[in-house]
Every structure is written in structure tokens, then in C-alpha cells.
DRENLUM-365269 format. One record per atom (N, C-alpha, C): residue in three letters; z, x, y; atom name; residue number from 1. Coordinates in steps of 0.1 Angstrom, whole numbers. Atoms other than C-alpha are relative to their C-alpha. Layout:
N
<ala <Z X Y> CA NUM> ...
//
This chain:
173
<met <4 -5 14> N 1> <met <474 918 639> CA 1> <met <-7 13 13> C 1> <ser <6 -15 -9> N 2> <ser <464 954 646> CA 2> <ser <-21 -10 -3> C 2> <ser <14 4 -8> N 3> <ser <422 953 657> CA 3> <ser <-2 7 -15> C 3> <gly <11 -9 13> N 4> <gly <397 964 625> CA 4> <gly <-16 8 1> C 4> <val <15 -7 -4> N 5> <val <367 985 620> CA 5> <val <-4 4 -14> C 5> <thr <5 -2 10> N 6> <thr <350 994 596> CA 6> <thr <-10 16 -1> C 6> <val <5 -16 8> N 7> <val <339 1023 579> CA 7> <val <-12 -3 -9> C 7> <trp <11 -2 11> N 8> <trp <310 1030 562> CA 8> <trp <-3 12 -11> C 8> <leu <-2 -12 4> N 9> <leu <305 1059 537> CA 9> <leu <-10 -8 -3> C 9> <thr <24 -2 0> N 10> <thr <266 1068 530> CA 10> <thr <-3 12 -3> C 10> <gly <3 -15 6> N 11> <gly <252 1089 503> CA 11> <gly <-6 2 -13> C 11> <leu <12 3 16> N 12> <leu <231 1100 470> CA 12> <leu <12 -9 -4> C 12> <ser <-2 -5 9> N 13> <ser <239 1085 446> CA 13> <ser <12 6 -6> C 13> <gly <-7 -6 6> N 14> <gly <270 1099 428> CA 14> <gly <7 6 6> C 14> <ser <-2 -12 -7> N 15> <ser <282 1114 454> CA 15> <ser <14 -5 -1> C 15> <gly <-19 1 -5> N 16> <gly <317 1098 454> CA 16> <gly <6 -16 10> C 16> <lys <-6 7 -10> N 17> <lys <317 1071 480> CA 17> <lys <13 -14 -11> C 17> <thr <-2 9 3> N 18> <thr <326 1044 457> CA 18> <thr <19 2 -6> C 18> <thr <-8 -2 6> N 19> <thr <352 1058 444> CA 19> <thr <18 10 7> C 19> <ile <0 7 -14> N 20> <ile <363 1067 478> CA 20> <ile <11 -12 2> C 20> <cys <-7 13 -5> N 21> <cys <373 1037 485> CA 21> <cys <2 -6 -1> C 21> <arg <-7 6 17> N 22> <arg <385 1025 456> CA 22> <arg <13 3 8> C 22> <leu <-11 -7 -5> N 23> <leu <414 1051 468> CA 23> <leu <3 -3 14> C 23> <ala <-1 6 -12> N 24> <ala <412 1044 499> CA 24> <ala <9 -13 4> C 24> <glu <-7 22 6> N 25> <glu <419 1006 490> CA 25> <glu <10 -2 -2> C 25> <gln <-17 -4 6> N 26> <gln <445 1014 471> CA 26> <gln <13 3 8> C 26> <gln <-7 -9 -7> N 27> <gln <465 1037 492> CA 27> <gln <5 -12 13> C 27> <leu <-2 12 -3> N 28> <leu <457 1013 522> CA 28> <leu <12 -8 -1> C 28> <arg <-2 0 4> N 29> <arg <467 990 508> CA 29> <arg <16 -9 0> C 29> <ser <-14 -11 5> N 30> <ser <502 1004 495> CA 30> <ser <7 -5 14> C 30> <glu <-13 4 -14> N 31> <glu <516 999 531> CA 31> <glu <-5 -4 9> C 31> <gly <-6 15 -16> N 32> <gly <508 966 544> CA 32> <gly <-10 0 9> C 32> <arg <4 0 -4> N 33> <arg <477 972 553> CA 33> <arg <-14 -8 -2> C 33> <met <11 9 6> N 34> <met <445 942 554> CA 34> <met <-13 6 0> C 34> <val <7 -11 4> N 35> <val <420 960 536> CA 35> <val <-14 -9 -7> C 35> <glu <11 6 6> N 36> <glu <385 949 524> CA 36> <glu <-11 12 -6> C 36> <arg <11 -6 4> N 37> <arg <363 969 501> CA 37> <arg <-16 -3 -7> C 37> <leu <16 8 -1> N 38> <leu <322 960 503> CA 38> <leu <-6 17 -13> C 38> <asp <3 -15 11> N 39> <asp <312 983 472> CA 39> <asp <-21 -8 1> C 39> <gly <17 2 4> N 40> <gly <270 984 470> CA 40> <gly <-6 -1 -11> C 40> <asp <9 5 8> N 41> <asp <262 977 438> CA 41> <asp <6 -20 -4> C 41> <glu <1 18 3> N 42> <glu <282 943 438> CA 42> <glu <-9 -7 11> C 42> <ile <13 13 -13> N 43> <ile <268 932 477> CA 43> <ile <-10 0 -11> C 43> <arg <9 -2 -4> N 44> <arg <240 939 457> CA 44> <arg <-1 -16 -9> C 44> <ala <6 8 7> N 45> <ala <246 919 425> CA 45> <ala <8 -13 7> C 45> <arg <-11 10 -3> N 46> <arg <270 890 446> CA 46> <arg <-5 -12 7> C 46> <leu <4 2 -16> N 47> <leu <255 885 484> CA 47> <leu <-17 5 -2> C 47> <cys <6 1 1> N 48> <cys <218 896 475> CA 48> <cys <-10 5 -14> C 48> <pro <1 -4 10> N 49> <pro <206 894 444> CA 49> <pro <-13 -4 2> C 49> <asp <13 11 -3> N 50> <asp <172 876 455> CA 50> <asp <-10 16 7> C 50> <leu <10 -15 -11> N 51> <leu <162 919 474> CA 51> <leu <2 8 -11> C 51> <gly <0 -7 6> N 52> <gly <149 944 453> CA 52> <gly <1 17 7> C 52> <phe <-2 -7 -10> N 53> <phe <147 981 467> CA 53> <phe <-15 17 5> C 53> <ser <8 -3 -3> N 54> <ser <115 983 487> CA 54> <ser <8 5 11> C 54> <arg <-17 -1 -5> N 55> <arg <126 995 522> CA 55> <arg <3 -8 10> C 55> <gln <-7 14 -7> N 56> <gln <127 964 533> CA 56> <gln <6 -8 1> C 56> <asp <-18 7 11> N 57> <asp <150 949 505> CA 57> <asp <11 9 6> C 57> <arg <-9 -3 4> N 58> <arg <168 973 515> CA 58> <arg <10 1 11> C 58> <phe <-2 9 -10> N 59> <phe <176 967 553> CA 59> <phe <2 -14 4> C 59> <arg <0 21 4> N 60> <arg <179 925 545> CA 60> <arg <13 10 -3> C 60> <asn <-13 3 9> N 61> <asn <207 939 522> CA 61> <asn <5 9 1> C 61> <val <-9 -9 -12> N 62> <val <222 969 553> CA 62> <val <-1 -14 4> C 62> <glu <-9 5 -14> N 63> <glu <221 940 575> CA 63> <glu <8 -13 0> C 63> <arg <-14 8 4> N 64> <arg <238 911 553> CA 64> <arg <15 2 -1> C 64> <thr <-20 -13 -1> N 65> <thr <273 943 549> CA 65> <thr <-7 -3 12> C 65> <ala <-3 1 -3> N 66> <ala <267 943 577> CA 66> <ala <3 -8 9> C 66> <tyr <-3 14 -10> N 67> <tyr <268 908 591> CA 67> <tyr <20 -4 -9> C 67> <val <-10 1 8> N 68> <val <297 911 566> CA 68> <val <15 0 5> C 68> <ser <-9 -9 -3> N 69> <ser <314 931 577> CA 69> <ser <4 4 14> C 69> <lys <3 2 -9> N 70> <lys <312 923 614> CA 70> <lys <14 -11 1> C 70> <leu <-7 19 1> N 71> <leu <333 889 604> CA 71> <leu <11 10 -7> C 71> <leu <-5 -3 -5> N 72> <leu <356 909 589> CA 72> <leu <11 7 3> C 72> <thr <-2 -13 -12> N 73> <thr <361 937 616> CA 73> <thr <12 -6 9> C 73> <arg <-4 2 -13> N 74> <arg <369 912 641> CA 74> <arg <11 -9 2> C 74> <asn <-13 4 1> N 75> <asn <398 898 622> CA 75> <asn <4 4 2> C 75> <gly <-10 -8 3> N 76> <gly <417 926 616> CA 76> <gly <1 11 -9> C 76> <val <6 -4 5> N 77> <val <405 941 588> CA 77> <val <-4 8 -3> C 77> <ile <5 -15 -8> N 78> <ile <398 978 583> CA 78> <ile <-12 -5 -20> C 78> <val <13 2 12> N 79> <val <361 972 564> CA 79> <val <3 18 -13> C 79> <leu <0 -15 10> N 80> <leu <361 1002 535> CA 80> <leu <-24 1 -8> C 80> <ala <12 8 3> N 81> <ala <315 996 533> CA 81> <ala <-3 14 -16> C 81> <ser <-2 -15 14> N 82> <ser <303 1021 500> CA 82> <ser <-18 -3 -3> C 82> <leu <13 -4 3> N 83> <leu <268 1025 503> CA 83> <leu <-10 -4 7> C 83> <ile <12 -15 0> N 84> <ile <235 1045 498> CA 84> <ile <-1 -4 15> C 84> <ser <13 -2 -21> N 85> <ser <218 1033 534> CA 85> <ser <-6 6 4> C 85> <pro <4 -12 2> N 86> <pro <196 1061 527> CA 86> <pro <-10 -4 18> C 86> <tyr <11 -6 -10> N 87> <tyr <175 1055 566> CA 87> <tyr <17 -2 11> C 87> <arg <-7 3 -12> N 88> <arg <194 1063 597> CA 88> <arg <-6 -10 13> C 88> <ala <-6 12 -10> N 89> <ala <184 1037 612> CA 89> <ala <-4 -15 0> C 89> <met <-5 6 4> N 90> <met <196 1011 588> CA 90> <met <16 0 8> C 90> <arg <-9 0 -2> N 91> <arg <226 1031 596> CA 91> <arg <4 -9 18> C 91> <glu <-8 -2 -18> N 92> <glu <222 1032 638> CA 92> <glu <2 -23 1> C 92> <leu <1 23 -7> N 93> <leu <214 991 629> CA 93> <leu <15 -3 5> C 93> <val <-16 6 3> N 94> <val <247 985 614> CA 94> <val <14 4 16> C 94> <arg <-12 2 -15> N 95> <arg <266 1004 643> CA 95> <arg <-5 -7 19> C 95> <arg <4 4 -13> N 96> <arg <246 986 670> CA 96> <arg <11 -16 -1> C 96> <glu <-5 12 -1> N 97> <glu <262 951 657> CA 97> <glu <17 2 -7> C 97> <val <-21 1 1> N 98> <val <304 961 643> CA 98> <val <3 14 6> C 98> <asn <-3 -7 -11> N 99> <asn <324 973 668> CA 99> <asn <12 -2 3> C 99> <pro <1 -14 8> N 100> <pro <347 995 658> CA 100> <pro <-12 6 -13> C 100> <phe <12 -6 12> N 101> <phe <318 1015 633> CA 101> <phe <7 15 1> C 101> <val <-3 -8 6> N 102> <val <330 1042 618> CA 102> <val <-14 8 -11> C 102> <glu <15 0 10> N 103> <glu <297 1060 599> CA 103> <glu <8 16 -9> C 103> <val <1 -11 13> N 104> <val <306 1087 566> CA 104> <val <-5 3 -6> C 104> <tyr <10 -4 14> N 105> <tyr <286 1111 550> CA 105> <tyr <8 1 -2> C 105> <val <-5 -3 18> N 106> <val <298 1114 511> CA 106> <val <-6 13 -1> C 106> <lys <6 -10 4> N 107> <lys <281 1150 516> CA 107> <lys <-1 3 -19> C 107> <cys <-4 -3 18> N 108> <cys <275 1157 474> CA 108> <cys <-14 5 0> C 108> <ser <8 1 1> N 109> <ser <238 1176 467> CA 109> <ser <-5 -5 -14> C 109> <leu <8 14 8> N 110> <leu <216 1156 447> CA 110> <leu <-1 17 -16> C 110> <glu <-1 -10 17> N 111> <glu <216 1192 418> CA 111> <glu <19 -8 -2> C 111> <glu <-7 4 -1> N 112> <glu <251 1178 417> CA 112> <glu <3 -20 -7> C 112> <cys <3 10 -3> N 113> <cys <246 1141 422> CA 113> <cys <-4 -1 -18> C 113> <ile <15 -2 15> N 114> <ile <216 1146 389> CA 114> <ile <16 3 -7> C 114> <arg <-1 -2 3> N 115> <arg <248 1161 372> CA 115> <arg <8 -12 -4> C 115> <arg <-10 6 1> N 116> <arg <273 1140 375> CA 116> <arg <-6 -16 -12> C 116> <asp <14 13 7> N 117> <asp <247 1107 368> CA 117> <asp <13 -10 -9> C 117> <val <-5 15 11> N 118> <val <278 1079 355> CA 118> <val <-10 -13 1> C 118> <lys <5 7 4> N 119> <lys <256 1056 355> CA 119> <lys <-14 -2 -9> C 119> <gly <21 1 12> N 120> <gly <217 1070 341> CA 120> <gly <-9 -4 4> C 120> <leu <11 1 -6> N 121> <leu <198 1064 370> CA 121> <leu <-3 12 10> C 121> <tyr <10 -16 -1> N 122> <tyr <191 1100 380> CA 122> <tyr <-10 0 -11> C 122> <arg <9 -9 14> N 123> <arg <176 1105 343> CA 123> <arg <-12 -11 0> C 123> <lys <11 13 -6> N 124> <lys <155 1070 348> CA 124> <lys <-9 6 8> C 124> <ala <8 -1 -15> N 125> <ala <139 1075 379> CA 125> <ala <-4 13 -2> C 125> <leu <0 -10 -3> N 126> <leu <136 1113 368> CA 126> <leu <-16 3 -9> C 126> <his <11 8 14> N 127> <his <115 1099 334> CA 127> <his <-15 -9 9> C 127> <gly <13 12 -10> N 128> <gly <98 1069 363> CA 128> <gly <4 -11 -3> C 128> <glu <-5 17 6> N 129> <glu <119 1043 348> CA 129> <glu <-1 -9 10> C 129> <ile <-3 9 -13> N 130> <ile <121 1034 384> CA 130> <ile <-4 4 15> C 130> <glu <10 0 -7> N 131> <glu <109 1033 415> CA 131> <glu <16 -2 10> C 131> <asn <-12 -2 -10> N 132> <asn <123 1042 444> CA 132> <asn <13 5 2> C 132> <phe <-18 -2 -1> N 133> <phe <155 1059 441> CA 133> <phe <2 9 4> C 133> <thr <-2 -15 -18> N 134> <thr <166 1079 470> CA 134> <thr <9 7 -7> C 134> <gly <-3 -9 5> N 135> <gly <166 1111 458> CA 135> <gly <-12 7 -6> C 135> <ile <11 -9 11> N 136> <ile <140 1115 437> CA 136> <ile <-14 -5 5> C 136> <ser <16 12 -5> N 137> <ser <111 1087 445> CA 137> <ser <-2 -2 17> C 137> <asp <4 13 -20> N 138> <asp <122 1074 481> CA 138> <asp <11 10 4> C 138> <pro <-4 -13 -3> N 139> <pro <138 1099 505> CA 139> <pro <22 -2 1> C 139> <tyr <-12 1 -4> N 140> <tyr <174 1104 521> CA 140> <tyr <5 5 8> C 140> <glu <-10 -10 -18> N 141> <glu <182 1106 560> CA 141> <glu <16 2 0> C 141> <glu <-13 -2 -7> N 142> <glu <212 1127 564> CA 142> <glu <0 0 12> C 142> <pro <-4 6 -18> N 143> <pro <233 1112 593> CA 143> <pro <-3 16 5> C 143> <asp <-4 -7 -11> N 144> <asp <225 1138 623> CA 144> <asp <12 -1 5> C 144> <his <-5 -3 -5> N 145> <his <257 1130 636> CA 145> <his <14 -8 -4> C 145> <pro <-9 7 3> N 146> <pro <281 1110 616> CA 146> <pro <12 4 5> C 146> <asp <-13 -3 -8> N 147> <asp <317 1108 627> CA 147> <asp <9 4 -9> C 147> <leu <-9 -4 8> N 148> <leu <332 1118 596> CA 148> <leu <-4 8 -14> C 148> <val <11 -10 14> N 149> <val <318 1148 563> CA 149> <val <16 -1 -5> C 149> <ile <-3 -6 15> N 150> <ile <329 1145 530> CA 150> <ile <0 3 -12> C 150> <asp <14 -6 5> N 151> <asp <314 1169 512> CA 151> <asp <13 1 -17> C 151> <thr <-1 3 18> N 152> <thr <326 1160 473> CA 152> <thr <4 11 -11> C 152> <glu <-4 -14 7> N 153> <glu <321 1193 457> CA 153> <glu <12 10 6> C 153> <arg <-8 -7 -9> N 154> <arg <343 1209 482> CA 154> <arg <17 0 -6> C 154> <gly <-14 3 2> N 155> <gly <375 1191 474> CA 155> <gly <4 -10 -15> C 155> <thr <2 9 13> N 156> <thr <390 1169 450> CA 156> <thr <3 -13 2> C 156> <ala <1 20 -5> N 157> <ala <389 1129 453> CA 157> <ala <10 -2 7> C 157> <asp <-8 1 -13> N 158> <asp <422 1132 464> CA 158> <asp <-1 5 6> C 158> <glu <-2 -2 -13> N 159> <glu <422 1153 488> CA 159> <glu <-14 -9 4> C 159> <cys <10 3 -4> N 160> <cys <390 1139 500> CA 160> <cys <4 -20 0> C 160> <val <-7 4 -8> N 161> <val <408 1104 503> CA 161> <val <11 0 14> C 161> <arg <-14 -9 -13> N 162> <arg <437 1117 524> CA 162> <arg <-11 3 11> C 162> <leu <11 0 -7> N 163> <leu <407 1130 544> CA 163> <leu <-4 -16 7> C 163> <leu <-4 11 -4> N 164> <leu <400 1098 547> CA 164> <leu <10 -11 3> C 164> <ile <-20 13 -3> N 165> <ile <436 1076 554> CA 165> <ile <-3 4 8> C 165> <asn <-8 -9 -21> N 166> <asn <442 1107 586> CA 166> <asn <-13 -10 8> C 166> <tyr <9 4 -11> N 167> <tyr <406 1100 599> CA 167> <tyr <5 -14 9> C 167> <ile <-1 17 -1> N 168> <ile <415 1057 598> CA 168> <ile <15 3 7> C 168> <lys <-17 2 -9> N 169> <lys <452 1063 611> CA 169> <lys <3 7 16> C 169> <gly <5 -2 -18> N 170> <gly <437 1082 638> CA 170> <gly <-4 -6 8> C 170> <leu <12 9 -8> N 171> <leu <415 1058 649> CA 171> <leu <11 -8 5> C 171> <pro <-10 15 -15> N 172> <pro <430 1032 685> CA 172> <pro <-1 -19 -11> C 172> <ile <-2 5 7> N 173> <ile <433 1009 657> CA 173> <ile <12 -14 2> C 173> 
//
């Protein structure tokens, strides 16, 4: 059995985290790799429906996801986790808990995320209908030293996925 790894994609809502993870998951599965995708929206709906969006609740959400990631990783699974995880401290918590861990910053300007706004969340946040919305009424702390930066404004989805897959394949797992 090969070793697992948790690949944690962080970035603003609408930056492309879920799209990249979904496409990477498909490719890795087609190559016979054991892979699980942990999507922030699905985690909130199924594992953390009791949590809101306060700083404390966001940390608890990340802690729970980190625990699941740790279990999967130690059993040889490539975990593709796509969570906004807006605070550096929460991503450092995951780095301490899960080994091996790769932090991927899915970089996209706030303006472009607002333009994309596939879920209509930025519109609601800008009109005061959503409190504690990352990038609008709550901060997003960009990673200081991510293991990989994927700029979704500069590359197509396929190019971004290729960067991620190549990085994963270069890992000693």
C-alpha cells in the first residue's frame, strides 16, 4: 500500500478549489489511486451542521475535517480537502495534526471571485444578508508559505489541475 497525503486547498469562495479537487479526484481515480475528496460545503452539511461561521465554529469545522483527513491519510488515501479555512492558525493546526500535509493556495482576486459568484453568496454578503463572510465582512489570511500556489486567474481549470497532479506525483508517497 502506498502512503497517503492530505492536500489542503485554501482560498476564497469561488476561487476554484472544488473544481480543481473534483477534476484531480477523477484523474487520480482513473489511474487507480485511492483518493477521497473532502469538500467544505459537504463537510458542513454532513459532519458539521451544528456549526455556524464564527471564528470558533470555523476552527471546530477545520479540526473535524483534519481528524477525518488524518485517518484517511494514515490508511494510504490521497485526501483532497477544499475548505476556505481563512485563518493561518487553523491551517497550521492541520499541518501539525496531519502528516504528510500539503497546503495549496488557490489564488484568485476578490474582484474575480465576486465576478464569478456562482452561488450568489458575495451578492448577499455585500448587501448585508450574510454575516462573517470571508473576504467581505471577515478576513481571509493568505498563506505565508504555501507548498503550492495555483492562480486560477492565470490558468485554465485543466492547467490548474495539471499543476496539482504533477505536484502530488512528485511527492514521496
